[in-house]
N, CA and C atoms as an extended XYZ file, in Angstrom:
525
Properties=species:S:1:pos:R:3:atomname:S:1:resname:S:1:resid:I:1 pbc="F F F"
N        30.984       19.317      -12.406 N   MET     1
C        29.884       20.054      -13.002 CA  MET     1
C        29.036       19.130      -13.879 C   MET     1
N        29.703       18.269      -14.634 N   ARG     2
C        28.980       17.347      -15.514 CA  ARG     2
C        28.068       16.421      -14.709 C   ARG     2
N        28.578       15.936      -13.561 N   LYS     3
C        27.770       15.055      -12.699 CA  LYS     3
C        26.540       15.789      -12.187 C   LYS     3
N        26.692       17.057      -11.843 N   LEU     4
C        25.570       17.864      -11.363 CA  LEU     4
C        24.506       18.017      -12.446 C   LEU     4
N        24.930       18.261      -13.699 N   LYS     5
C        23.980       18.379      -14.814 CA  LYS     5
C        23.230       17.069      -15.040 C   LYS     5
N        23.953       15.950      -14.979 N   ILE     6
C        23.320       14.638      -15.169 CA  ILE     6
C        22.316       14.377      -14.056 C   ILE     6
N        22.712       14.698      -12.823 N   LEU     7
C        21.827       14.508      -11.680 CA  LEU     7
C        20.574       15.370      -11.815 C   LEU     7
N        20.748       16.621      -12.208 N   LEU     8
C        19.620       17.529      -12.383 CA  LEU     8
C        18.687       17.051      -13.494 C   LEU     8
N        19.251       16.618      -14.624 N   MET     9
C        18.432       16.136      -15.737 CA  MET     9
C        17.678       14.859      -15.334 C   MET     9
N        18.338       13.971      -14.585 N   THR    10
C        17.680       12.750      -14.111 CA  THR    10
C        16.519       13.094      -13.194 C   THR    10
N        16.717       14.059      -12.292 N   ALA    11
C        15.659       14.475      -11.375 CA  ALA    11
C        14.472       15.062      -12.140 C   ALA    11
N        14.751       15.905      -13.127 N   ILE    12
C        13.669       16.508      -13.930 CA  ILE    12
C        12.912       15.430      -14.698 C   ILE    12
N        13.637       14.497      -15.313 N   PHE    13
C        13.010       13.408      -16.059 CA  PHE    13
C        12.127       12.561      -15.146 C   PHE    13
N        12.623       12.254      -13.937 N   THR    14
C        11.855       11.462      -12.971 CA  THR    14
C        10.568       12.188      -12.573 C   THR    14
N        10.664       13.498      -12.346 N   MET    15
C         9.465       14.277      -11.985 CA  MET    15
C         8.462       14.291      -13.126 C   MET    15
N         8.952       14.372      -14.366 N   MET    16
C         8.034       14.362      -15.517 CA  MET    16
C         7.298       13.031      -15.608 C   MET    16
N         8.011       11.925      -15.409 N   ILE    17
C         7.366       10.603      -15.438 CA  ILE    17
C         6.333       10.500      -14.322 C   ILE    17
N         6.687       10.958      -13.129 N   ALA    18
C         5.757       10.897      -11.996 CA  ALA    18
C         4.516       11.728      -12.276 C   ALA    18
N         4.675       12.887      -12.894 N   ALA    19
C         3.524       13.740      -13.195 CA  ALA    19
C         2.591       13.065      -14.193 C   ALA    19
N         3.149       12.400      -15.194 N   VAL    20
C         2.331       11.700      -16.188 CA  VAL    20
C         1.620       10.508      -15.559 C   VAL    20
N         2.299        9.819      -14.633 N   ALA    21
C         1.746        8.609      -14.019 CA  ALA    21
C         0.583        8.896      -13.094 C   ALA    21
N         0.514       10.085      -12.508 N   CYS    22
C        -0.574       10.403      -11.576 CA  CYS    22
C        -1.873       10.585      -12.349 C   CYS    22
N        -2.917        9.913      -11.905 N   ALA    23
C        -4.232       10.041      -12.548 CA  ALA    23
C        -4.746       11.451      -12.359 C   ALA    23
N        -4.846       12.202      -13.442 N   GLY    24
C        -5.372       13.550      -13.365 CA  GLY    24
C        -4.490       14.493      -12.557 C   GLY    24
N        -3.290       14.069      -12.184 N   GLY    25
C        -2.410       14.922      -11.409 CA  GLY    25
C        -2.851       15.086       -9.966 C   GLY    25
N        -3.828       14.366       -9.503 N   ARG    26
C        -4.369       14.525       -8.150 CA  ARG    26
C        -3.510       13.781       -7.150 C   ARG    26
N        -3.206       14.422       -6.051 N   GLU    27
C        -2.467       13.807       -4.950 CA  GLU    27
C        -3.483       13.461       -3.859 C   GLU    27
N        -3.387       12.265       -3.327 N   TYR    28
C        -4.327       11.799       -2.310 CA  TYR    28
C        -3.668       11.768       -0.949 C   TYR    28
N        -4.443       12.050        0.081 N   ALA    29
C        -3.978       11.878        1.459 CA  ALA    29
C        -4.337       10.458        1.885 C   ALA    29
N        -3.494        9.842        2.697 N   VAL    30
C        -3.764        8.478        3.160 CA  VAL    30
C        -5.132        8.405        3.846 C   VAL    30
N        -5.520        9.465        4.547 N   GLU    31
C        -6.813        9.492        5.238 CA  GLU    31
C        -7.994        9.351        4.279 C   GLU    31
N        -7.814        9.727        3.006 N   GLU    32
C        -8.882        9.556        2.018 CA  GLU    32
C        -9.133        8.084        1.719 C   GLU    32
N        -8.165        7.232        2.058 N   PHE    33
C        -8.295        5.802        1.816 CA  PHE    33
C        -8.717        5.055        3.079 C   PHE    33
N        -9.054        5.778        4.130 N   ALA    34
C        -9.509        5.140        5.371 CA  ALA    34
C       -10.802        4.372        5.104 C   ALA    34
N       -11.051        3.386        5.920 N   LEU    35
C       -12.297        2.639        5.852 CA  LEU    35
C       -13.217        3.231        6.907 C   LEU    35
N       -14.323        3.816        6.488 N   ARG    36
C       -15.251        4.487        7.407 CA  ARG    36
C       -16.356        3.519        7.801 C   ARG    36
N       -16.525        3.368        9.111 N   TYR    37
C       -17.529        2.466        9.686 CA  TYR    37
C       -18.568        3.302       10.418 C   TYR    37
N       -19.830        3.150       10.043 N   THR    38
C       -20.912        3.882       10.686 CA  THR    38
C       -21.398        3.084       11.886 C   THR    38
N       -21.353        3.712       13.065 N   VAL    39
C       -21.807        3.044       14.289 CA  VAL    39
C       -23.285        3.311       14.513 C   VAL    39
N       -23.871        2.601       15.474 N   SER    40
C       -25.325        2.599       15.660 CA  SER    40
C       -25.934        3.979       15.897 C   SER    40
N       -25.225        4.908       16.503 N   ASN    41
C       -25.811        6.230       16.772 CA  ASN    41
C       -25.692        7.183       15.587 C   ASN    41
N       -25.211        6.699       14.444 N   GLY    42
C       -25.099        7.515       13.240 CA  GLY    42
C       -23.745        8.184       13.081 C   GLY    42
N       -22.924        8.146       14.119 N   SER    43
C       -21.573        8.702       13.974 CA  SER    43
C       -20.700        7.663       13.265 C   SER    43
N       -19.458        7.987       13.041 N   PHE    44
C       -18.590        7.048       12.323 CA  PHE    44
C       -17.203        7.006       12.940 C   PHE    44
N       -16.505        5.941       12.615 N   VAL    45
C       -15.118        5.748       13.028 CA  VAL    45
C       -14.326        5.423       11.764 C   VAL    45
N       -13.167        6.038       11.607 N   ASP    46
C       -12.308        5.757       10.460 CA  ASP    46
C       -11.202        4.782       10.852 C   ASP    46
N       -11.020        3.756       10.037 N   ILE    47
C        -9.907        2.825       10.186 CA  ILE    47
C        -8.835        3.328        9.227 C   ILE    47
N        -7.829        3.985        9.782 N   VAL    48
C        -6.812        4.671        8.992 CA  VAL    48
C        -5.540        3.827        8.918 C   VAL    48
N        -5.024        3.584        7.701 N   PRO    49
C        -3.787        2.822        7.570 CA  PRO    49
C        -2.661        3.412        8.411 C   PRO    49
N        -1.910        2.530        9.062 N   LYS    50
C        -0.765        2.849        9.903 CA  LYS    50
C        -1.125        3.635       11.164 C   LYS    50
N        -2.396        3.909       11.410 N   LYS    51
C        -2.806        4.613       12.628 CA  LYS    51
C        -3.721        3.740       13.479 C   LYS    51
N        -4.598        2.976       12.848 N   THR    52
C        -5.545        2.129       13.568 CA  THR    52
C        -4.874        0.794       13.889 C   THR    52
N        -5.145        0.276       15.084 N   THR    53
C        -4.516       -0.972       15.524 CA  THR    53
C        -5.511       -2.137       15.483 C   THR    53
N        -4.981       -3.353       15.615 N   ALA    54
C        -5.811       -4.558       15.669 CA  ALA    54
C        -6.785       -4.483       16.841 C   ALA    54
N        -6.324       -3.956       17.972 N   GLY    55
C        -7.202       -3.814       19.137 CA  GLY    55
C        -8.392       -2.921       18.844 C   GLY    55
N        -8.168       -1.830       18.125 N   GLU    56
C        -9.268       -0.917       17.773 CA  GLU    56
C       -10.222       -1.566       16.771 C   GLU    56
N        -9.679       -2.343       15.827 N   VAL    57
C       -10.528       -3.060       14.867 CA  VAL    57
C       -11.426       -4.046       15.615 C   VAL    57
N       -10.849       -4.795       16.573 N   ALA    58
C       -11.623       -5.775       17.352 CA  ALA    58
C       -12.702       -5.084       18.186 C   ALA    58
N       -12.439       -3.877       18.670 N   GLU    59
C       -13.466       -3.127       19.407 CA  GLU    59
C       -14.647       -2.793       18.504 C   GLU    59
N       -14.382       -2.466       17.244 N   LEU    60
C       -15.443       -2.100       16.305 CA  LEU    60
C       -16.230       -3.302       15.802 C   LEU    60
N       -15.509       -4.330       15.333 N   PHE    61
C       -16.142       -5.463       14.660 CA  PHE    61
C       -16.300       -6.695       15.547 C   PHE    61
N       -15.654       -6.701       16.712 N   GLY    62
C       -15.770       -7.827       17.623 CA  GLY    62
C       -14.606       -8.796       17.517 C   GLY    62
N       -14.637       -9.784       18.400 N   GLU    63
C       -13.562      -10.778       18.488 CA  GLU    63
C       -13.823      -12.007       17.624 C   GLU    63
N       -14.984      -12.069       16.960 N   ASP    64
C       -15.351      -13.229       16.153 CA  ASP    64
C       -14.798      -13.084       14.736 C   ASP    64
N       -13.522      -13.433       14.560 N   PHE    65
C       -12.898      -13.368       13.248 CA  PHE    65
C       -11.964      -14.555       13.091 C   PHE    65
N       -11.731      -14.894       11.824 N   GLU    66
C       -10.755      -15.939       11.518 CA  GLU    66
C        -9.415      -15.249       11.282 C   GLU    66
N        -8.399      -15.743       11.955 N   ARG    67
C        -7.076      -15.123       11.859 CA  ARG    67
C        -6.152      -15.988       11.020 C   ARG    67
N        -5.458      -15.348       10.067 N   SER    68
C        -4.432      -16.015        9.262 CA  SER    68
C        -3.139      -15.244        9.432 C   SER    68
N        -2.060      -15.947        9.799 N   ASP    69
C        -0.761      -15.310       10.027 CA  ASP    69
C         0.205      -15.634        8.900 C   ASP    69
N         0.981      -14.639        8.516 N   PHE    70
C         2.034      -14.799        7.516 CA  PHE    70
C         3.305      -14.234        8.122 C   PHE    70
N         4.308      -15.059        8.308 N   HIS    71
C         5.534      -14.673        8.997 CA  HIS    71
C         6.642      -14.428        7.986 C   HIS    71
N         7.253      -13.248        8.033 N   GLU    72
C         8.347      -12.882        7.136 CA  GLU    72
C         9.515      -12.396        7.983 C   GLU    72
N        10.364      -13.303        8.450 N   GLY    73
C        11.456      -12.918        9.351 CA  GLY    73
C        10.882      -12.525       10.699 C   GLY    73
N        11.160      -11.290       11.141 N   VAL    74
C        10.594      -10.814       12.408 CA  VAL    74
C         9.289      -10.050       12.200 C   VAL    74
N         8.851       -9.907       10.950 N   ILE    75
C         7.626       -9.176       10.633 CA  ILE    75
C         6.483      -10.157       10.417 C   ILE    75
N         5.335       -9.827       11.014 N   PHE    76
C         4.117      -10.614       10.827 CA  PHE    76
C         3.114       -9.805       10.026 C   PHE    76
N         2.465      -10.446        9.067 N   THR    77
C         1.284       -9.882        8.428 CA  THR    77
C         0.143      -10.792        8.838 C   THR    77
N        -0.952      -10.194        9.291 N   VAL    78
C        -2.090      -10.951        9.801 CA  VAL    78
C        -3.348      -10.500        9.074 C   VAL    78
N        -4.174      -11.475        8.692 N   LYS    79
C        -5.475      -11.156        8.104 CA  LYS    79
C        -6.548      -11.496        9.131 C   LYS    79
N        -7.418      -10.526        9.413 N   MET    80
C        -8.597      -10.740       10.250 CA  MET    80
C        -9.784      -10.817        9.289 C   MET    80
N       -10.452      -11.962        9.220 N   GLU    81
C       -11.590      -12.109        8.314 CA  GLU    81
C       -12.856      -12.344        9.139 C   GLU    81
N       -13.796      -11.424        8.995 N   TYR    82
C       -15.042      -11.474        9.757 CA  TYR    82
C       -16.129      -12.199        8.977 C   TYR    82
N       -17.100      -12.800        9.677 N   PRO    83
C       -18.201      -13.498        9.001 CA  PRO    83
C       -18.968      -12.609        8.014 C   PRO    83
N       -18.994      -11.293        8.258 N   SER    84
C       -19.689      -10.358        7.364 CA  SER    84
C       -19.016      -10.246        6.007 C   SER    84
N       -17.747      -10.672        5.924 N   GLY    85
C       -16.989      -10.543        4.686 CA  GLY    85
C       -15.900       -9.495        4.756 C   GLY    85
N       -15.877       -8.696        5.816 N   VAL    86
C       -14.819       -7.699        5.982 CA  VAL    86
C       -13.498       -8.422        6.227 C   VAL    86
N       -12.469       -7.991        5.512 N   LYS    87
C       -11.120       -8.515        5.716 CA  LYS    87
C       -10.209       -7.335        6.018 C   LYS    87
N        -9.442       -7.459        7.088 N   ILE    88
C        -8.501       -6.417        7.493 CA  ILE    88
C        -7.117       -7.041        7.558 C   ILE    88
N        -6.127       -6.398        6.925 N   TRP    89
C        -4.744       -6.864        6.997 CA  TRP    89
C        -3.976       -5.940        7.919 C   TRP    89
N        -3.121       -6.548        8.755 N   LEU    90
C        -2.329       -5.801        9.724 CA  LEU    90
C        -0.879       -6.246        9.657 C   LEU    90
N        -0.005       -5.414       10.172 N   ARG    91
C         1.404       -5.779       10.205 CA  ARG    91
C         1.984       -5.378       11.554 C   ARG    91
N         2.881       -6.220       12.051 N   GLY    92
C         3.567       -5.956       13.314 CA  GLY    92
C         4.821       -6.795       13.390 C   GLY    92
N         5.484       -6.743       14.516 N   SER    93
C         6.738       -7.486       14.679 CA  SER    93
C         6.668       -8.402       15.893 C   SER    93
N         7.674       -9.276       15.989 N   ASP    94
C         7.757      -10.245       17.083 CA  ASP    94
C         7.635       -9.602       18.457 C   ASP    94
N         8.153       -8.388       18.603 N   ASP    95
C         8.191       -7.763       19.920 CA  ASP    95
C         6.915       -6.995       20.278 C   ASP    95
N         5.890       -7.032       19.427 N   LYS    96
C         4.636       -6.332       19.705 CA  LYS    96
C         3.515       -7.304       20.020 C   LYS    96
N         2.607       -6.872       20.870 N   ASP    97
C         1.384       -7.612       21.135 CA  ASP    97
C         0.476       -7.467       19.899 C   ASP    97
N        -0.276       -8.509       19.571 N   PHE    98
C        -1.137       -8.467       18.381 CA  PHE    98
C        -2.062       -7.252       18.382 C   PHE    98
N        -2.591       -6.873       19.540 N   SER    99
C        -3.525       -5.740       19.604 CA  SER    99
C        -2.877       -4.435       19.144 C   SER    99
N        -1.549       -4.378       19.093 N   GLU   100
C        -0.827       -3.175       18.672 CA  GLU   100
C        -0.449       -3.189       17.191 C   GLU   100
N        -0.683       -4.296       16.481 N   PHE   101
C        -0.370       -4.361       15.052 CA  PHE   101
C        -1.166       -3.280       14.324 C   PHE   101
N        -0.555       -2.675       13.296 N   GLY   102
C        -1.215       -1.600       12.554 CA  GLY   102
C        -1.897       -2.075       11.283 C   GLY   102
N        -3.016       -1.440       10.956 N   VAL   103
C        -3.767       -1.759        9.738 CA  VAL   103
C        -2.949       -1.342        8.519 C   VAL   103
N        -2.855       -2.261        7.534 N   ILE   104
C        -2.183       -1.928        6.269 CA  ILE   104
C        -3.103       -2.123        5.065 C   ILE   104
N        -4.280       -2.727        5.276 N   GLY   105
C        -5.176       -2.935        4.145 CA  GLY   105
C        -6.516       -3.482        4.563 C   GLY   105
N        -7.451       -3.494        3.598 N   TYR   106
C        -8.792       -4.025        3.846 CA  TYR   106
C        -9.444       -4.446        2.546 C   TYR   106
N       -10.528       -5.198        2.669 N   ASP   107
C       -11.349       -5.614        1.531 CA  ASP   107
C       -12.786       -5.677        2.029 C   ASP   107
N       -13.721       -5.057        1.322 N   VAL   108
C       -15.106       -4.964        1.811 CA  VAL   108
C       -16.161       -5.344        0.776 C   VAL   108
N       -15.957       -6.416        0.057 N   ALA   109
C       -16.912       -6.827       -0.985 CA  ALA   109
C       -18.313       -6.983       -0.407 C   ALA   109
N       -19.231       -6.108       -0.818 N   GLY   110
C       -20.643       -6.251       -0.482 CA  GLY   110
C       -21.034       -6.042        0.966 C   GLY   110
N       -20.196       -5.396        1.778 N   VAL   111
C       -20.504       -5.216        3.201 CA  VAL   111
C       -21.176       -3.860        3.412 C   VAL   111
N       -22.376       -3.884        4.002 N   ALA   112
C       -23.137       -2.652        4.251 CA  ALA   112
C       -22.515       -1.853        5.397 C   ALA   112
N       -22.688       -0.547        5.363 N   GLY   113
C       -22.246        0.315        6.449 CA  GLY   113
C       -20.785        0.719        6.386 C   GLY   113
N       -20.092        0.322        5.332 N   LEU   114
C       -18.680        0.680        5.193 CA  LEU   114
C       -18.477        1.509        3.936 C   LEU   114
N       -17.622        2.507        4.046 N   MET   115
C       -17.354        3.400        2.912 CA  MET   115
C       -15.991        4.028        3.104 C   MET   115
N       -15.538        4.748        2.106 N   ILE   116
C       -14.349        5.573        2.283 CA  ILE   116
C       -14.862        6.975        2.630 C   ILE   116
N       -14.045        7.837        3.241 N   PRO   117
C       -14.530        9.116        3.758 CA  PRO   117
C       -15.294       10.015        2.789 C   PRO   117
N       -15.048        9.913        1.496 N   CYS   118
C       -15.780       10.765        0.539 CA  CYS   118
C       -17.207       10.265        0.301 C   CYS   118
N       -17.577        9.129        0.921 N   GLY   119
C       -18.944        8.626        0.809 CA  GLY   119
C       -19.120        7.489       -0.187 C   GLY   119
N       -18.068        7.103       -0.876 N   ILE   120
C       -18.161        6.005       -1.845 CA  ILE   120
C       -18.277        4.687       -1.091 C   ILE   120
N       -19.238        3.864       -1.501 N   MET   121
C       -19.455        2.556       -0.891 CA  MET   121
C       -19.906        1.579       -1.957 C   MET   121
N       -19.972        0.312       -1.583 N   VAL   122
C       -20.509       -0.688       -2.509 CA  VAL   122
C       -21.925       -0.248       -2.869 C   VAL   122
N       -22.221       -0.217       -4.170 N   GLY   123
C       -23.519        0.243       -4.651 CA  GLY   123
C       -23.481        1.645       -5.231 C   GLY   123
N       -22.448        2.443       -4.879 N   SER   124
C       -22.303        3.771       -5.485 CA  SER   124
C       -22.034        3.587       -6.976 C   SER   124
N       -22.278        4.637       -7.749 N   THR   125
C       -22.022        4.552       -9.187 CA  THR   125
C       -20.587        4.964       -9.507 C   THR   125
N       -20.117        4.529      -10.663 N   VAL   126
C       -18.791        4.919      -11.132 CA  VAL   126
C       -18.747        6.438      -11.326 C   VAL   126
N       -19.845        7.036      -11.792 N   ASP   127
C       -19.887        8.494      -11.950 CA  ASP   127
C       -19.670        9.197      -10.612 C   ASP   127
N       -20.268        8.682       -9.543 N   GLU   128
C       -20.058        9.258       -8.206 CA  GLU   128
C       -18.593        9.134       -7.798 C   GLU   128
N       -17.996        7.987       -8.100 N   LEU   129
C       -16.581        7.767       -7.809 CA  LEU   129
C       -15.728        8.808       -8.514 C   LEU   129
N       -15.954        9.008       -9.806 N   PHE   130
C       -15.178        9.973      -10.580 CA  PHE   130
C       -15.364       11.385      -10.028 C   PHE   130
N       -16.578       11.708       -9.621 N   GLU   131
C       -16.865       13.031       -9.071 CA  GLU   131
C       -16.072       13.269       -7.776 C   GLU   131
N       -15.949       12.233       -6.964 N   LYS   132
C       -15.292       12.374       -5.656 CA  LYS   132
C       -13.771       12.236       -5.720 C   LYS   132
N       -13.263       11.264       -6.481 N   LEU   133
C       -11.826       10.967       -6.478 CA  LEU   133
C       -11.127       11.174       -7.816 C   LEU   133
N       -11.877       11.510       -8.855 N   GLY   134
C       -11.272       11.589      -10.175 CA  GLY   134
C       -11.338       10.223      -10.847 C   GLY   134
N       -10.744       10.103      -12.025 N   GLU   135
C       -10.925        8.877      -12.808 CA  GLU   135
C       -10.028        7.713      -12.405 C   GLU   135
N        -8.909        7.922      -11.792 N   GLY   136
C        -8.052        6.791      -11.424 CA  GLY   136
C        -7.511        6.076      -12.649 C   GLY   136
N        -6.692        5.054      -12.405 N   GLN   137
C        -6.109        4.271      -13.490 CA  GLN   137
C        -6.968        3.045      -13.749 C   GLN   137
N        -7.508        2.874      -14.963 N   PRO   138
C        -8.295        1.673      -15.255 CA  PRO   138
C        -7.395        0.437      -15.239 C   PRO   138
N        -7.935       -0.675      -14.763 N   PHE   139
C        -7.168       -1.903      -14.646 CA  PHE   139
C        -8.116       -3.093      -14.752 C   PHE   139
N        -7.679       -4.129      -15.446 N   THR   140
C        -8.417       -5.393      -15.512 CA  THR   140
C        -7.473       -6.488      -15.048 C   THR   140
N        -7.916       -7.260      -14.031 N   ASP   141
C        -7.028       -8.309      -13.521 CA  ASP   141
C        -7.144       -9.577      -14.354 C   ASP   141
N        -6.373      -10.594      -13.985 N   TYR   142
C        -6.328      -11.836      -14.756 CA  TYR   142
C        -7.660      -12.594      -14.742 C   TYR   142
N        -8.556      -12.274      -13.798 N   LYS   143
C        -9.871      -12.920      -13.750 CA  LYS   143
C       -10.923      -12.128      -14.529 C   LYS   143
N       -10.511      -11.002      -15.117 N   GLY   144
C       -11.440      -10.179      -15.881 CA  GLY   144
C       -12.167       -9.131      -15.050 C   GLY   144
N       -11.808       -8.972      -13.775 N   LYS   145
C       -12.427       -7.945      -12.934 CA  LYS   145
C       -11.914       -6.581      -13.363 C   LYS   145
N       -12.836       -5.640      -13.516 N   THR   146
C       -12.442       -4.295      -13.922 CA  THR   146
C       -12.505       -3.362      -12.716 C   THR   146
N       -11.509       -2.502      -12.619 N   MET   147
C       -11.436       -1.607      -11.467 CA  MET   147
C       -10.684       -0.342      -11.828 C   MET   147
N       -10.742        0.610      -10.918 N   TYR   148
C        -9.948        1.829      -11.008 CA  TYR   148
C        -9.004        1.835       -9.813 C   TYR   148
N        -7.756        2.224      -10.059 N   ILE   149
C        -6.723        2.228       -9.033 CA  ILE   149
C        -6.373        3.676       -8.681 C   ILE   149
N        -6.324        3.956       -7.380 N   TYR   150
C        -5.920        5.254       -6.848 CA  TYR   150
C        -4.730        5.002       -5.936 C   TYR   150
N        -3.686        5.825       -6.063 N   GLU   151
C        -2.472        5.572       -5.292 CA  GLU   151
C        -2.082        6.734       -4.396 C   GLU   151
N        -1.659        6.383       -3.216 N   LYS   152
C        -0.904        7.255       -2.312 CA  LYS   152
C         0.153        6.323       -1.759 C   LYS   152
N         1.334        6.330       -2.357 N   MET   153
C         2.358        5.350       -2.022 CA  MET   153
C         2.616        5.331       -0.530 C   MET   153
N         2.714        4.155        0.073 N   PRO   154
C         2.784        2.849       -0.570 CA  PRO   154
C         1.418        2.173       -0.738 C   PRO   154
N         0.319        2.925       -0.648 N   TYR   155
C        -1.020        2.338       -0.681 CA  TYR   155
C        -1.656        2.426       -2.063 C   TYR   155
N        -2.466        1.409       -2.371 N   GLN   156
C        -3.281        1.410       -3.584 CA  GLN   156
C        -4.714        1.090       -3.197 C   GLN   156
N        -5.623        1.980       -3.563 N   LEU   157
C        -7.044        1.746       -3.373 CA  LEU   157
C        -7.577        1.227       -4.705 C   LEU   157
N        -8.152        0.030       -4.695 N   ALA   158
C        -8.725       -0.573       -5.905 CA  ALA   158
C       -10.241       -0.581       -5.758 C   ALA   158
N       -10.925       -0.007       -6.726 N   VAL   159
C       -12.382        0.062       -6.697 CA  VAL   159
C       -12.905       -0.745       -7.887 C   VAL   159
N       -13.491       -1.902       -7.572 N   GLU   160
C       -14.011       -2.796       -8.605 CA  GLU   160
C       -15.426       -2.380       -8.979 C   GLU   160
N       -15.743       -2.502      -10.281 N   HIS   161
C       -17.075       -2.099      -10.738 CA  HIS   161
C       -17.612       -3.077      -11.780 C   HIS   161
N       -18.921       -3.152      -11.821 N   LYS   162
C       -19.636       -3.924      -12.843 CA  LYS   162
C       -20.859       -3.122      -13.248 C   LYS   162
N       -21.045       -2.993      -14.544 N   GLU   163
C       -22.221       -2.317      -15.096 CA  GLU   163
C       -22.474       -0.954      -14.448 C   GLU   163
N       -21.397       -0.189      -14.225 N   GLY   164
C       -21.524        1.167      -13.710 CA  GLY   164
C       -21.696        1.285      -12.208 C   GLY   164
N       -21.693        0.166      -11.484 N   LYS   165
C       -21.865        0.184      -10.020 CA  LYS   165
C       -20.616       -0.380       -9.343 C   LYS   165
N       -20.286        0.156       -8.181 N   ILE   166
C       -19.153       -0.339       -7.412 CA  ILE   166
C       -19.577       -1.588       -6.671 C   ILE   166
N       -18.791       -2.662       -6.821 N   VAL   167
C       -19.105       -3.943       -6.183 CA  VAL   167
C       -18.109       -4.313       -5.088 C   VAL   167
N       -16.956       -3.643       -5.050 N   ASN   168
C       -15.957       -3.927       -4.029 CA  ASN   168
C       -14.947       -2.797       -4.006 C   ASN   168
N       -14.375       -2.554       -2.841 N   PHE   169
C       -13.186       -1.711       -2.780 CA  PHE   169
C       -12.238       -2.286       -1.751 C   PHE   169
N       -10.971       -2.160       -2.068 N   SER   170
C        -9.958       -2.720       -1.181 CA  SER   170
C        -8.721       -1.850       -1.193 C   SER   170
N        -7.984       -1.927       -0.097 N   LEU   171
C        -6.761       -1.163        0.044 CA  LEU   171
C        -5.621       -2.138        0.253 C   LEU   171
N        -4.534       -1.924       -0.452 N   GLY   172
C        -3.343       -2.747       -0.288 CA  GLY   172
C        -2.138       -1.863       -0.060 C   GLY   172
N        -1.123       -2.452        0.556 N   CYS   173
C         0.118       -1.734        0.870 CA  CYS   173
C         1.263       -2.448        0.166 C   CYS   173
N         2.083       -1.696       -0.559 N   GLU   174
C         3.192       -2.302       -1.299 CA  GLU   174
C         4.443       -2.495       -0.468 C   GLU   174
N         4.497       -1.936        0.729 N   SER   175
C         5.739       -2.083        1.503 CA  SER   175
C         5.517       -2.892        2.755 C   SER   175
């Protein structure tokens, strides 16, 4: 009985910490962190973490990218960097073809035509960001860049801002 009480109290304490840690208590869907690409006819395609593949990214942005590979045992992490400045990170394993690797992150500093599904893009205001996603966790990195962090584990969306305007947004995966 004592073990059950300790377990229950630990669970309640953990939930309380998690509730405090969430920015504004808002829960995000991974799809809210998708990278939305507007195609020439005005429609759009979403690059969704763990759903979109390297092959689909190459269909959208083309085959002209610089590839960097990072090997961790049987797992590969690959960065596709396009001349426009778009960077896409993917992950896969030895037994998969590169075109099947899944998207785990992106970085879009100053690239036109890209946004997250709520309409936030480089050039949007911080007020627009707060209206769409809430305030997020403020963060300043070691280089002095200021940003707001939004989490849907294992993903973190970082939105960098200067003088009230968004200058970059990127998605990273912790696992």
